[in-house]
N, C-alpha and C positions, 0 to 999 in steps of 0.2 A: 333653161331655168336654173338659177343658182342652187347649189346643193351643199349642205353641211352635214357631216357625219362625225359623231363622237360617242362611242359606246363604252361600256365598262371594260370590254375586252378587245376594242378595235377603234383606231389603229394602235397596236401595241408592238413595240420592238424590244427585243432582249439585247442589252449591251453587256459588256464585260463586267460592269458593276451592278447591273440590275435592269429591270424592265421600265420602259418609258411609254407613256400614252400621249399621243398628239391628237390631231384632228384632220379631217379631210374637208377641203373647200374646193368645189368645182374640179374634183378628181385629182387635185394636188394634195399630197400628204405633207403636213406641216408640223414640225416639232420645234418649239421655241424654248430658249432658256435652259439648254442642257449644260449642266456643270461638267466641265471636262478636266478640271484640276482644282486643287486647293493650294494655298501658299500663305506663309507668314510674310510680313513686311520685309522687303529687301532680300528675301530668300528664294532659292530655286523652287519652282512648283513641284508638286507631288501628285500622284494619282489619287483620285477620290476614293473614299471608303465605300465598299459595297453596301447595298440595302436590300431589305426584304419587301415583297409586295410590288406595287406599280406606282411610279411617280408620274405626276402630270408634267408634261412639257408643252405648255400651251400659252405661256407668257414670257416675253423677253426678260432676260436676266439683267442684273445691274450693269451699268457702264462705269468705266474708270472715272474717278473724280477729276475735275478740271482745275487747273491752277488759278484760273480767273473766270469770273462769271461771263457766260456767253451773252451777247446782245443780239436779238433778232435783227437781221439786216439782209438785204439782197434776196429776200424770200422769193421774189418773182423769178430770179435767175437760178437760185439754188434753194428750193424748198427744204426746210429742216423739220425735225421733231426732236424732242428732248425727253429724257428718261431718268428715273432715280439713279443716283450714283453711290457706289461703295467700292472700296479698294479690293474687296473680294469679288472680282469682276470676271472671273474665268468662265465665261458662258459662250455657247455657240448655238446656232439656229440652222435648221435643215429644211429645204424644200425638195421634194422628190415626186416622181410619177409612179413609183412602185416601192413596196417594201418586201419584194421577193429577193431573198439573198442570192439568187442566181442571175439577177437582172444585169449586173455589172455595167451600169451606165457610167460615163465619164463624170468625174467629180470636179467641180469648180469652186475653189475656196477664195472668198472675197476678203481682202485686207483693207480696212477703211483708211481714209486719209486723215489729215490733221497733224502731219509730221509724226513724230514719236511722242508728242506731248498732249494731243487733244483728239477730239473726234470719238466716234463709236460705230459699231456695226449697223446701227439703225438711225444714225444722225440725219442722213438724207432720205427723203421719201423714196427716191429712185433706187435705194439699196435693196428694196424688197425683192426677194428671189423667186416669187411665184411665176411671173410671166416668163422669165428666162428658162426656168426649169421646164415649163410647159412647152414653150416654143422649141427648145432644143432637145427635149427629152434627156436632160442631164440632172445630176444631183447638185444643188447649189447650197453651199455652206457659208455662213458669215460668222465672225467671232469678235469678242472683246478680249482685251488683254491689258496688262498694266502699262501705264504711260508715264510720262514726265518723271518726277523725282521718285515715284513708286517703282517705275520700271527701268530707269536709266540714270542712276546716280551712283558714282563710284565711292563706296565707303571702305574699300579694301585696305587703305592705309591704317584703318582704325581697328582691324581685327580680321583674322583668317575666316571667321564665319561670314564675312561680307565679300568674300573673294569674287563672287559672281554677281554682285548687286548692280553693276553697271550695265548688265545685259539681261536681267531677269524678265523684262518685257518681251524680248525676243524668245527667251526660253519658254515663256507662256505659249507663244505661237507654236513653237516646236512641240510642246506638250499637246496642243490641240491637234496638230498633225499626227501625233502618235495615237490620239484618241480616234481620229479618222481612219488611220491604218487598221486599228483593232476592231472598229465597230461599224464602219460605213457600209459594209456589205449588207448588214441588216436593214439598211435604208435604200437598198437597190443600187448602191455605188460600187465602183471597182477601185479597190485600194491600190491597184497597180497602174491607175491612170488618173492622177491627181494634178490639176493645174492650179497654180496660185495666180490670182489677178488682183490688182490694186491700183489706186490712183493717188497721185501726190505722195504723201507719206506712205500710203499703202503700196504704191509702186516701189518706193525705196525699200520697204520691208521685203518685197520679193527678192530684189537683188542682194540685199544684205543677208538674207537667209541662204542664198546661194554661196555666200562666203562664210557660212557657219557649218563646220563638219558635222555637228549633231543633227542637222537637217537633211543630211545626205540620204537619199532613198525614200524620203517621206513625201516628195513631190517630184514631178517629172517634166513639167513645162512651166513657163512663167510669162505673164503679161504685165508690162510696166507702162502705166498711163501717166505721163507727166510726172515721173518719179525719179529722175536723175538730177542730182544737185551738182554744183561746181566742185571740181577736184578739191579735196580738203574740207568740203562743206559738211562731211559726216563726222567730223571730230577725230580724224586719224592723228592723234597727238600722242605718239608713243612715249614721249618724255614726260607727259603730264598725267597726273591722276587726281583723285578727289581731295587731296590734302587741303588745298586752299579753300575750295568751295564749302566742303563739309566743316572745316575749321571755322570759317566765317559764320556758318549757320549755327554752330554750337555757341559761339560767342554771342550772337544775336539773341539766342534763347537763354543765355545765362548759364550755360553748361560747360563743363570741362571735357577734355578728350576722354577722360576715364569714365565719363557719364554718357558716352555715345550710345549705349544701349537704350537710353530713354527715348531716342529718336524712333524706336520701334513701337512705342506705345503712345506718344504724343498724338493728340488729335491732328488729323491731316491738315485741317485749316491752319493750325499754328505752324506746322512744318512748311506749308506752302508760303505763308506770309513771310517767314524768315528767309526762305529762298528768294522770294521776289525782292526783298530789301537788299540782299548782298550780291546777287548774281550779276546785275547790270555792270557794276564797276569791275568785277573780275573779267567778264566777257569783253569789256572795252579794252582791257589790257592784253587780250588774246589768251586768257586763261581758260582752263577746262571748267565747264559748268554743267555737263551732262545733257540729258534730254535727247539722247540719240545713242546708238550702239557705240561701244568703246572698243577699240582695237586691242587684241590680246589673244590668249589661247582659245577663246570661244569664237572670236570674230576676226577674220583675216584682213579686214579693211577694204577701202574703196578700190575696186579692181582696176580703175584707170591709173591709180597711183601705185598700187601694189601688185597688180596682175590678177587675173582670174585663177582661182583654184582649179585643179585638173577636173574635178567633178563638175564644177560650175561651167566649164567649157562645153560639157556634154548636154546641158539643159537647153532645149530650144526656147527662144525668146521672141515675143511679139512686143514691140516697143514704139512709143511715139508721143506726140505732144499736140496741143491745140495752138492754133495760129496766134491767138490774142492773149492767152493765159491770164495775165493780171490786168486786163483791161476791164475793170469793174466800174469805171467812171460812166456817167450817163452818156448815152449815144449822142453824137454830134448831129444837130438839127440840119436836115437837108444836105447831108454829106454828099449825096450823088449829084447835087446841083452845083457843087464847087467846080470852078474852072481849074485847069492845071496850074495856072499862074497863082491862083488863090491857095492851092495846096502847097505849091512851092514856097510861097511866102511863109506859111505856117511851118513847113519843114525847115526853112532856113533859120528860124528861131531856135530850133533844136540842134540841127546838124551843121549849121554854118555853111561853109563852101562845099561840104559833102552832100548837101541836100539833093541836088540834081542826080548825083550818082546813086543815092539811096532809092530815089523814086524809080530810076531806070532799072535797077536790079530787082525792085519789088515787082514792077510790071513784067519783067522777064520771068520771075519765079511764079507769079500768081496772075496770069492774064485774066481779065474779066472782073477782078476784084476792084472795089472802090480804092482809088489811089490814096485817099486819106488814111486808109488802114495801114499804110506803110509806117505810120506813126506809132502803132501799137503792136508791131511784130515782136513776139517773145524771143528773148535770148536767155532768160534765166534758166529755163529748162531745155530749150532747143540746143543751145551751144554745148552744154555738157552731154546731151543725148547724142549729138554727132560724134563727140569724142569717145563716148562709151561704145557706140557701134563700131567706130574705127578700131578701138582696142580689141573688140570681139573678133573683128575680121582678120586679125593677125593669126588666129587659129583656124585652120581650114575645116576642122571638125565642128566649129561653133555655127549653129544655125540661128540666124537673126532675121526677122521680118520687121520692116519699118512702116510707120504710117504718120500722116498729119491730118488732123481734123480741122477743116477750114470752112465749115458751114456758116452761113450767115442767118441769124435768127430774126424773126419778124417782130422786133420791138422798135417802135417809132419808125425810123427810116432804115433800119437794118443794123445789126450788131454782130461783129465777127466772133467766132467761137472763143470762149473764155475758159478758165480753169474750172474743171468739173462739168463742163457743158456736154461732153460726150457720154457721161455716165447713164442718163436716161435711155440713150440709144443702145448702149451696151447691154443693159438689163431688160430691154424691150419694154420700157416703162415710160414712154413719152406721154402716155395717157395721164400720168401722175404729175407731169410738169408742163403746164399749159404753154409756156413760152417756146417749147420745142415744136409745136404744131403749126406748120405754115400751110401745107397743101399736101397733095398726094405724094410729093417728093419726100416729105418728112417720113411718111410711112415706109416708103421704099428704102430710104437711107437707114431706118431702124432695122429693117429686115437684113440689109447688107451688113451693117456693123455687128449686130447681135449674131447673125449667121457666121460671120468671119471668126468671131471670138469662139463660138461653139465648134466650128470646124477645126480651129487650132487646138482646142482642148481634146477633141475626139481623135484627130489624126496627126497633129503636130505641124500642120500647115494651114494658114488662113485661106479661105477661098471666097471670092465674090464672083458670082455667075457672069460670064462674059468678059472677065478681066483677069489676065494672068498676073499672079503676084509672086515674083521671084524673090529669093532670099538676097540679103546684102552680101556683097563681095568686097575684097580689098580694093579701095579706090572707087567703089560704086555702091552708093546707098540708093537702093531701089525703094522709093517712097510711095506708098499707096496714099493718094489724096482722097480723103473721105469727104465727099461733098455731094451736091446735087448730081454731079457726074463724077463717078469714081474712076480714077486713072492712075497709072504708074508714071512717076517723074523721077529722073535720075539726078542725084545730088542737087535737088530742086532749089535749095536756098543757100547753099554753102558759101557762095560769094557774098550774098547779102548779109548773112550772119557774121562772116569774117569782118566785113566792113563795120557793121553795127557794134561788134565787140571791141573794135579799135577806137570807138568814139566815147566821149564822156557820157555817163549814165545820168538821166534826169531824175530829180526827186518827184514825188507824187504831185506836189503843188505845181511844180514847173510843167509836168506833163499835162495837167488839167488846163493850165494857162495857155499852153501851146495849142492844145486841141480846140479850145473854145475861143 
């Protein structure tokens, strides 16, 4: 029988700033919308002021404003929810099985996707932390922070007060981690066993925080799901700053450089509109436009390009991608009925005289998969992930575990794993995403993936019963294939990815035409 509990004095947890009252649902203690910091626009976050009495923590807090209106789409593949927006969005949520300060359970902190410019901690239905907390007996935390021009726009050329403006979104996350260090014991968590995990932009937040000295010691392990971008893709442009983009915004708004302070008080919508008008032309010329961490004293830059910081080398990582990542096009009708000759004809339109080689390498890497899926193999995340793991392997002390999510989903005649599709399995939430449910194998895979993530958080190594999961070594990427049968494959797709990276990249329309 479902059980809800919320009394005047229970469940109440005392934090550094004051007391918070959550609620209990089916034995899980839930606290939502906890304010972990305050901040003025473009400025470093600061600790919240203490309060008297007990505050309710039973509703999600504001999410960061988006630069553009979201449009509901692909809800079958990635179900979403939306929430009120406000730039004072420094809120976090906690799911836990105990509020005993001596419980010392592992803490898993979720960093949401959407790059560094969109998304929220509750954007996807699968982000809910209750089932993961219950299944793994861990404390799950999710958080919101400043994004886009609020969190990652360099105004430093216009005044010393803006020296940190290009990275305040990441400084928000660091402040949340400090809040966790200071308070999570009251929620049954162990502040000395904190794992960051995130997907897409959330995965990138994990490794960029590894490159930020202020985050040292605030987390101890990292999980990066489809979160490594191409070298240089994180805006490591030492020679450039915000002079051009902010100057163009000021001009668009009819302001002078001396009036830059007015950007702090203009309505966000006006600020975002000005940015949208001027940024594309600057970006097309290779100029700095923000919306991601900026290299400097706060952030050491992309480790593949600049090397891992010594502290970052010591943080164990679990890292991987989905086989089809950006294959959001409708599934191909009767794809399993196509002959090899028919697939080769389609592949020839894309790959020319390399088509046969692509198909052969795909068959070698993924035996049993539909041959047509060679057309949707991801290189956007997979190629830089291979490079990232290779760079990590140069340090003998660096512990890295690799995976690939290659599951086929039961939509029409089957669709290979796409960007975000592993998230419901990670959170033990396939009940919230109908498309994830195929048969008993779906439930088994959920147990294996969620269990591996939790084992990594608890002990520093992922485990799947009956399958040994070795760490990666120099020249040997031991990849756990997460599918109906989980198995280790070594350097599984390196030859295929190397070939695909050497070929011209199709546009979206071309890809659709080739597939269909």
